[in-house]
C-alpha positions as CSV (number, residue, x, y, z in Angstrom):
1,M,0.0,-0.1,0.1
2,P,1.3,3.1,-1.2
3,V,1.1,6.3,1.3
4,F,0.0,9.5,-0.5
5,E,0.6,13.2,0.9
6,S,-1.1,16.3,-0.2
7,S,-2.0,19.8,0.8
8,R,-5.3,21.2,2.0
9,K,-6.7,24.5,2.5
10,V,-9.0,24.6,5.2
11,Q,-12.2,26.5,4.1
12,L,-15.2,27.9,5.3
13,F,-18.1,26.2,5.0
14,G,-21.3,28.3,6.6
15,S,-20.1,28.9,10.5
16,S,-17.8,25.5,10.3
17,L,-13.8,25.1,8.8
18,A,-13.5,22.1,6.2
19,L,-10.8,19.9,4.3
20,T,-11.8,18.2,1.1
21,L,-11.1,14.7,0.5
22,P,-8.3,13.7,-2.1
23,A,-9.8,13.0,-5.5
24,M,-7.6,9.8,-5.6
25,F,-9.1,8.8,-1.9
26,V,-12.6,9.4,-2.4
27,K,-12.4,6.9,-5.7
28,A,-10.4,4.4,-4.0
29,N,-13.0,4.7,-1.1
30,E,-15.8,5.0,-2.8
31,V,-16.6,8.1,-0.9
32,E,-20.2,9.3,-1.6
33,K,-22.2,12.2,-0.7
34,G,-23.9,11.1,2.2
35,S,-21.0,8.8,3.4
36,V,-20.2,8.6,7.2
37,M,-16.6,8.1,8.1
38,K,-14.5,7.7,11.4
39,V,-12.6,10.5,12.6
40,Y,-9.6,10.3,14.7
41,Y,-8.0,13.1,16.0
42,G,-5.2,14.0,18.7
43,L,-4.8,17.7,20.1
44,E,-1.3,17.6,18.7
45,G,-2.7,18.0,15.0
46,V,-3.4,14.6,13.9
47,L,-6.1,13.7,12.4
48,V,-7.2,10.3,11.2
49,A,-10.6,9.9,8.5
50,C,-11.6,6.6,7.6
51,D,-14.5,4.0,6.7
52,V,-12.6,1.0,8.3
53,D,-14.8,-0.4,11.3
54,E,-12.4,-3.4,12.7
55,P,-10.2,-1.6,15.2
56,D,-7.4,-4.3,14.4
57,V,-7.7,-3.6,10.6
58,L,-7.7,0.2,11.3
59,R,-4.5,-0.4,13.3
60,K,-2.7,-2.3,10.7
61,C,-3.2,0.4,7.8
62,L,-1.9,2.9,10.6
63,V,0.8,1.2,11.2
64,E,1.7,0.4,7.4
65,I,1.2,4.4,7.2
66,I,3.8,4.5,10.1
67,D,6.4,2.4,8.9
68,K,6.4,4.3,5.4
69,L,6.6,7.8,7.0
70,E,9.5,6.3,9.0
71,N,11.4,5.3,5.8
72,R,10.8,8.5,4.1
73,V,12.5,10.2,7.2
74,Q,15.5,7.7,7.0
75,K,16.1,8.3,2.9
76,K,15.7,12.1,3.8
77,R,18.1,11.6,6.5
78,V,20.5,9.7,4.2
79,G,20.3,11.7,1.3
């Protein structure tokens, strides 16, 4: 599973703030208007949005992402 990165600008939506989802994520996960997503966040500025219901599956996916991010950090240190 590759890990993608993109920037998103926070937008005003009514009286709330909103972020858009990347098109590739939307297509790959078949997200449609009205889809319900789980949102996990910490006060450290990390937010995860997913449609995975099983905690073990979510954990596995997050560990894969963390491992790939760690590889990127290591490559930047070497290069």
